[in-house]
N, C-alpha and C positions, 0 to 999 in steps of 0.2 A: 756607797753600798749599791747593790744592784736590786732592781725590783722589776719583775715582768708584769706587764699590764695585761689584764684579762678583761673580757667583755662584762660590763656591769650595767644592767638596765635599771638605773636609779635616777630619779629626777627630783630637783629641789624647787621649792617655791615658797613665798612668804605668805602674808596674810591673805592674799588673793585666792589661795586654795583652802584656807582654813575658816573663812567666814561664810555666811549663808549665800547661796547662789540664787539670785532673783532674775527674772526675765525682763529684758528691755522691750519697749513698745516696738512695733514693726518699723516705724521711722522715728528714731529718737532725735531729740533736739539737744545738741551739745553746746556748752557755753565756754568751757576752758579745757586746756590740755597740759600735760606735763610728761615729757619724755626723759627716761633715765638711760641706763646702759642697755639692759635687755628687758626692761619693764616699761610699760606705758600706763598712763592714767588719764581719765577724762571725766569731767563733771557734766551731768545733765541739768536741764533747766529746773528739774524738781529737786536738785541738790544731791542726787545720787552720785556717788563716786564709783567709777568702774575701773577695773585694772585688767591687764593681760600681759602675756609674755612670761618671763621668769626672772626672779631675783636670785642670782647665783650666789650661794654661800657654801662654805666648806661643810662636808658631811659631819654630822655629830654636833653641829651648832645647836640644834633643837632636838628635844626628845619627842616632839609632836610627829604625827604621821605626815610625811610629805606626799604631795600629789604631783601629777604630771604638769608640765608647763601649760599655761592657758593660751590657746591660739585664737581665742575669741574673748570679748569683754565679759567680765564677771563683776557683779555689783558687790561692793565690800563695805560701804559705809553710807549713811544717810545725812542729809542736812549739811552738806559740805559746801563751803564758799570758796576755798582756795586749796591748792595742793602743790607741793614741791618735792621732787625726788632727787636725792644725792647719791652718786655712785662713782666709784673709781675702779674701772674694769670689772672685777668679779664681786664687788661688795656694794650693797645698796642699803639706804635708809630713806624713809618717806615721812613727810609731815603733812598733816591736813588740818585746816581750820574749819570748825563747824559754826553754824549760824549763831550760836550762843557765845562765840568768842573763844571756845575751847580749842587748845592745840593738842592734837593727837599724833603719836609717833609710833613707828614700828620698823623692824628690820635689824640690820647689823649695828652693834653697839659696843665694839671693842674699845673705843675711845670715849665712851660716854656721850656720843652724838645724839642719842635719843633724849637726853636731859632728864632722865628719871632717877638720877642719883646712883645708878649702877653701871656696870659694863656687861650686863646680861642681855643677850639678843632677845628680841621680842617678836614672835610671829604674829601676834595680834595687837591692834592699836591700844596704846595706853595714853591716858590724859596726863600731860606734863606741865601745862601752863594755862592760865585763864586770861581773859580780856586781851586776846591777840587779834591784830588786824592784818598783819602781813608776815610771811615767813619765807626763808630761802635756805635750801639745804646744799651744802658743799660736799666735797669728797668725803670728809669725816667730821664735819662740824655744821652748826646750825646758827642762823640769825633770825630773830623774831622781834617785831615791833608790837608794843602794847598800846592800848587805847589812849594812854596819856603821852604817847610819842617817845617813850623810853625804849632803848634798844637793849635786848638781852642776847647773850651769846653762850655757847657751850660746845664741848667736844674736843677734838684734837687741836693742839696748839703749837706744834713743833715749829711752824713758820711764823708764829705770832698772829695767825689768822683770826684769833678771837678779839684782838685789839684791846686787851686788858693790861698791856704793858709787860706781860710775861710770856713765857713759852710753856706754861704749865697747863696740862689738860684740865678741863672742867667737866664734871659729870652732872652738874646742876646749872641752871641758867644764872648768868652773872650780868649785872647791869653795867653798861659801859658808856652810854651816850644818851642825850636828851634831844627833843625836838626833831625826831627822825621821821621822814615821810616815806622813804622806800629803802629797801636793802636788796643786795644781789650778791651771790657767790656761786661758783660752779666748780672750783677746784681747791686751790690753796691760798687764795687771797680773797679779801672781802671789800665790799663797797657799800657806802651809806649815803643817801641823799637827805640833807636836812631841810627843814621847812623853809629856810631862806634861800634855797636853790643851790647851796654849796655841796660839792661832791667830796667825800672823804674816803680814803683807801688805806688798807693795811694788810699785812701778811707777807706772802712770798713776793719778791720783786724780780724773780727770774724773768727774762725777756723784757724788763722794764715795765711790767704790767701795772706798777704803782704810779707810773707817770714820772719816774725819776730814772735817769740813766743807771742801769744795773752795774754794780761793781762788787768786788769781793767784800767790801765793807758794808754794803746796804742790801745784801741779797734777801734780807727779811727785815720787816719793820713791825713790831708789836704795838705801835702807837698810831692811832688814826692821824692822817695828814691830809690837808685840803689840796685838791689838784685843779678844780674848776668851779665856776659859779655860773649862774644863769641857766641852770639845768632843771628839767622837769621829770626825767626818768633816767635810770641807770641799768646796765646789763653787764654781767661778768661772764666772760668765757673762761676756759681753763687757763689759757696763757695770754689773753688779751682783755681789754676793758673798753666799754662803750658808754657814751652819754648822749642823751637827747636834749638839746637845748630848747629854750622856749620859743625860738623861731622855727622849730621843726627840723633843724639841721642835725644830722647824726655825726658824732665825732668818735674816733677810736685811737687807742694806743696800746703798746705792748707787743707781744709776739706776732710775727707776720710771716712765719715759715711757709704757710700754705696760701698766703694772700688773704687771710681772714680780716684784714683791715680794709680791704676793698678799694685801695687807692691805686691799683694797677701795678704794685711792686711786691717783692718778697724780700725777706731777710734771711740770714743764716740761722741755723738751728738754735743756737744760744744767744742770738742777737734779738733786738727788738727796737721799737720806735718809742722813744721816751716822751715826746711831746704830742699832744692830741692832733690828729689830722682829720680834716673834714671829708666825709665819705659821700653823703647824699643829702637831698633836701626832702621836705614834705613827708617826714617819717612820723608814724604814730605809735608803733610798737616794735620791739626787737627781742630776739632770743639768740643766745650764742652758747657754743660748747667748745669741744676740743678742735680748734683749727678752722671753724667755720661760723658764719653768721647768717641769720635770717631776719629780714626786716619787712614790715608792713607799711606801705605808704598811705597817705590820707585818702587816696582814691580806692583803697582796698586791695591794691596789687601787692603781691608778695615777691620780694627779691632775695637772692641767695648768692653767697660767694665764699671762697675758701676751699678747704679740704673736701674732697668728693670721692674718696676711695670706695665707698659703699653706695654711691648714688644718693647720699644724704642731702645734696643740694636740690634734687628733684628736677633736674634739667634734662633727664634722659640719657646722661652720660656718667662716666666716672672720672672725668677730667677736672682737675682743680681749676677754679675760676678766681682770677686776681682782681676782678671788677664785678659789680653787681649784675646779675642776670635775672630777668623777669621770669617767674615760674608759673603763677596762677593769679586769678582775679577774685574779687569779692571775699577777701579773707579778713576775719575779725580777731583771730587769736592764733598764735603759733608757738611751738616749743621745739628747741633743738636738743636732741639726746646725744649720746656718745657717737652713734653712727646712723641714727634714724631720726625722723622728724614727724611731727603731728601738726595739724592745722584744723581750724574750724572756719567754715564759710558763713556768709550772711544768712543763708537759709538754715543754719543750725546743723549742717552736715559735717561729718568727721572724715578727715583725710589723713593718709599716712604714706611715707615713702622711705627708702633707704634699706639698711640692713634688716633682715628678717630671719636670721638664723634661729632665733629662739621664739619666733612668733610675735615679736614686739610690734608688728604692724597691725595685728588683730584681724587679719583677713582669712583666718582659718588655715593658712599655709605657713611654710617656713622658706618661701621663695622671696628673695630680696627684690625690691621694685625701685627702678631708677626714675620713675615718674609718679606723681601723686595718684593714689587710688582711693576711691571712696569706701569707707568702712560702713557698710549699710546696717540698718537696724536688724536685719536678719542675722548678721554676724554675732550679735549679742543674743544668744540662743534662747528660744522659748521652749523649754522642755516640759512644760506643764502637762502635755499630752502623753508623756511617757510614764511608765510605771516607776515608782520610787527606786526599785532595785536596779532599773535599767538606765536611769538618767546619766550617771557618770560615764558609763561605757558608750552610750549613744552620743554624748557630747564629745568623747574622745574620738569616736569614729568620724563624726562630722569634721572635727578639727584636722583629722588625717586626710580629709578629702574623699572619704569612702561613701558618703551619702549624698546623692543628688538632691537638689533643693526641693524637688517635687515630693520627696519621701521624708522631708523634715517636719512632719506633722502626723496626727492620727496614728501614733506609733502602735497602739494596741489593736488596730484593725488587721485582718488577715492580709498578707502580702499576695499580690498577683504574680503570675508567671513572668509577665513583662517587668514588673518591679524588681523581682529577684534577678532577672537578667541585667537590669540597670546597675544593681549592686555589684554583680559579678564583673561587669565592664569597669566600674570604678576601681574595684580591687585590682584587676589585671593592669589597667593603664597606670594606676598609681604605683604599684609594686614594680612593674617592668620599666616604667618611665617612657613609654611610647604609645601612640594611639593605634588602635586596631584599624587597619586600612581596608581589609576585605569585608565583603557582605555576602550573605546567603539569604534568599527571600522566601517569604511565605505569602500566600494569597490573602490571609485574613488580618495582616498587620503591616504597617510601614514603620514600626518602631525600630529606630536605628540600633538600639542596644540589643534587641532580639537578633537583628541581622548580624551584628558583630559576633555574638556568642555562637550563633549558628555557623558562621564562617570558621570559627575555631573548633567546631565540633563539640562544644560544651552543651548546647541545647539541641533537642530534636523536636520534630513535630508530633502531632497526634494522629497523623494519617491524612492522605489526600492533600498534601502540601499545606496543611493547616497547623497553627500553633496554639490557638486559644489563649491569646495574651491576657485577657481579663479573668481567666480562671484562677482560682486560688491555688497557690503552690502548696504541696504537701510536704511533710517532714522528710519522707523518703526521697521525694524528688529533689529537695534541697541538698540532701546528703550526696546524692549521685552527681548532681551538677558541680558541687564543690570538689568532689574527688576528681572529676574530669578536669576542672579548672586547675587544680594543683598539678596535675600531670602536664597540662599545656604550659604552665608557668615554668616547669622544669624542676619542681620540688614535690614529687608525688607523695601522697600519704602512704604510710606503711601498710603492708597487707595485714588484714585482721578479719576475724570472724565475729559477727555481732553476738553479744552475750546477754541479750534482753529476754525477759520472760515471754514476750509476745513475738518472738522471732518468727513464729508460724504465720503471723499476719503480714510479714514482709512480702512484697512482690518479688518474684524470682529475679527480675532484672535489677533489683535494688539491693540485694543481699551484699554483694561485694562493696558497693559504694557506702552503705551504712556501716559495714565492718571497718572500712578504711577510715571513715570520719570519726568513728568511736576510738579506733586505735590512735589516731592523731590528736585526740582530745579536743576536736572541733565541735562535735555534737555528742550529747549524752542523752539520758532518758528523761522522762517527765515525772518520775516518781514511781515507787513500787517496782523498780527495775523494768519499767515499760518504756518502749520507744514511741508508741502510738504513731506508726508510720503513715497512716492516712489522715491524721489530724492536720488542720491548717497550721501555717507558720506565720506568726504576726510580723509586722514590720520591725518592731524592736528586737524580736528574736532573730530575724534575718540579719539585721544590722550587726548585732552582737556576735553572731556566728561568723559573719564576714570579717569582723574586727579580729576575732581569735585567729582566723586563718592569716590575716594580714600580719599579725604579730609573729606568727611562726615563720613566715617567709621573708619578713622585713628585718629580722635580727641578723646582723652580719655574722658570717661564719669565721670564727677566729681559731678554729681547731686545726688549721692547716699551716702551710709553709711559713708564713711570715710571723716572726716574733719581734716584739718591740721591747727594748730595754732603755731605761734612763739611767745612765751610768755616772752618778755623781757621788762625791764623798759624803755629802749630806744633802738629801733632797726629801721633800715631803709631798704626799698626795694632797693637792690643793682641793680638788673637787672631782666627784664622780657623777655623771649625768646619764640620761637615757641614751644620748647619741654621742657622747664624748667622755674622755677622762683627761685630767689635766694634772701635770706636775709643776711644782715651782722649784726653781733652783736657787739656792741661797749662797752658794760659794762663787768664787771668781772664775772658775773654769770647769768644764765638764764636757761630756760627750753624749750625744743622742745616737744610739747605734740601732740600725735596722738590719737584722740578719734574716736569712731565709734558708730553707732546706732544698730549694730548687731555684733554677734560674728565673729571674723576672726580666722580661724584655722591654716592656713599655714603661719607662721611668722618666720623669721630667721634674724640673723645678718650676715653681711659680713664685715670682717676686711680687708680693702683694702690694699694690699701690704704686709700684714703679716697674719699669721695664729694664731689661738688661740686653746688652748687645752680644750676640753669639761670637763676635770677633774677640771678645774678652776671654774666651776659652783658651786654655793653654795646656801644655804637657810638661810635667816636672821631670826631674832627672831619673825617676824610677818608672817613667812611662805610665804613670797613673794620672788620669785626667782630673783636674781641679778647676774650680771656679771661685772667683772672689767677688763678694759684695761687701763693700766697706772692709771691715776687719774680719769678716766671717769666711772661713776656709771650707769649701765643699769638696768632698771626695766623691766622684761620680763614676767610680769603676762599676762595671756591670755587677749586679747583685748575684753572688753565688755563695755557697756555703763557706768558701774559703776567703772571700773578699766582701766583708759587710760594708754597707754604706755608713759613713760617719760624718757628723757635723760637730765641729769644735766651736765653742762659743766663749766669749769673754764678757764680763759684767761691766766693763768700762767702755762699751761702745759709745762713740760720739753721737750716735743717732738712736732713735727708738726703732729697732729693727722689727719688721713684720715679714717673716719669711714663710712661704708655703711650699710644701713638698708633696707631690702626689704621684701615685703609681697604682698599678693594678696587680693584686696578688695572684697566686696560682689558681685560686678559685674564681677568678674574674671579679673579685670584689674591689671596688675603688677604695683606696686608702688615702687619707689626706692628713698631713701634719702641719700644724701652725706653730711657729716659734716667735715669741714676742717678748721683748724686755720692757719693763715699766720705765717710763721716763723719770718717775719720781722716786721709786723705792729701789730701782736697780735689779729687781727680781726677774729672773728669766722663767718664762712659762712655756712649757712644751705641751701641746694639746693634740690629741688625735680626734678628729671628727669622723664619724662613721657615715659613709654615703653608700646606700645600697643601689 
């Protein structure tokens, strides 16, 4: 069936948007971290659990009101001692242990991975077990150790990852082992360390991750089997396993497609290393995820190796590393997520790097970082100075990069003319994506934001080359400045005549601007149909008005030339988000068709994570240009109404493809499509990401 995709501004988030928001201290002290797919967690010294990013789930999972993704840490739970987040691409579940030994769970629950006896998704934490000392969340299952050393398991079990001798899903915890000191899982296999130092593994044996040469006969093992002894800690990646021995040496086995074993070699996609290999010495802690590993040595130095397509190794590049590379110093805790990482240093500071598409780095942006960046206490916003009605929008404006740090306090005080200019600059440079280079000068201020806005003709002086930067901005002045700014940006407000009861109070030079701001829905009245043109405009009012304008100019225009169709015999809308929508393809073949009503000239392919050689381009017998990557056939004829672009896909690719396609439509809007097939479930996901 065919389904046209339209712009839908909807965002999903789990408990981190539904629990009370509290403010972090200016310089928080962090003790532990847990990185998921698109969500991050960190524990403060006082036991507060903070979360940010977004936990992507299909629309309709919850009846609760969803909120925007969090680009900054939000406090969601108290008295937490440990946290683990499990996720497989777009589905996540989280477990937290509180100081009283209670185990709390929330998130996706289709396989019973929350352990509450149901398959009902939970947006808020529910208590599922008592007397718990350790927990590890896998893709769709969970492992937990109780105070008596007994190991309990629950959730999805198709690979035997629960270790109960079956492949039957469990919706309640099941006891499978005694005398357990540590557990670890990340994907579809599980590891346990017993008190005697022996390591036991079970579940999927793809890539020999169980320490046994993978064959068709042993691709899964639902019964725990011992693989090593003399071990003090264990760490499971998605496709590889690691063990820390009592002499401080780190050993690994399993998948090594990206060099995640760190021994200087790589293996084929479906191959692996079945016997443990020695990686490095003097190791104190490790974290691993899909295709990469992070390790802290006894001197506090952090090393990374393996897959690096999103800069998740933190070495400033996106090049895979087949041997350990030193990243940073004085590290006490680290967590590897799907494609981003978190760390805590000895001073209690929080650091993040890698993929930041959904704000999972917590720095208030969605810009990925290839080097570690400090997530300061300021990032965990203190909104106590804002009015209750304004806090959510002020937070969203800060997260969007629209509020300079100097204006992130005293929200109810009147804004000055210079402060409003600073907001206008932030709006322009964020929306346009480039810095204002020019300057116009006044004799009474050296404020660079005033100079930038004067250069664009958005602000003017009060006479005699004066600007009066500390004077309070009035409501009519704000309306006029925003109407000028909209015109400069290239999306002018509609013409309108103000309809307020106090129109007679408007200055003659402000009538048009106020009318336009009202017609655009950017500014309204103050009650009783009054505009109060000469009243002051507070910081929070200014911030929210700028945010409204940003929302109008930052929504991609999809009413023009390019239309997108996902043409599958059976396909389902997997998720709809603020800046993307995603389809999942469940059949063996299909087409992604991009058609247009006019010619598109700048069209290119991006092979995500790998490069291709232009010498591979060829012309077929019909003189239509094609390009091959593995088994994927690309038709790259010029986009016209007669010749649409088409991608044909197969669900039996021998690799997990990650293909990007980008072009600019007739309105000058950048369009980006991502095509990826799950390595485990074979589903093909077509995602359009909107980039303005």
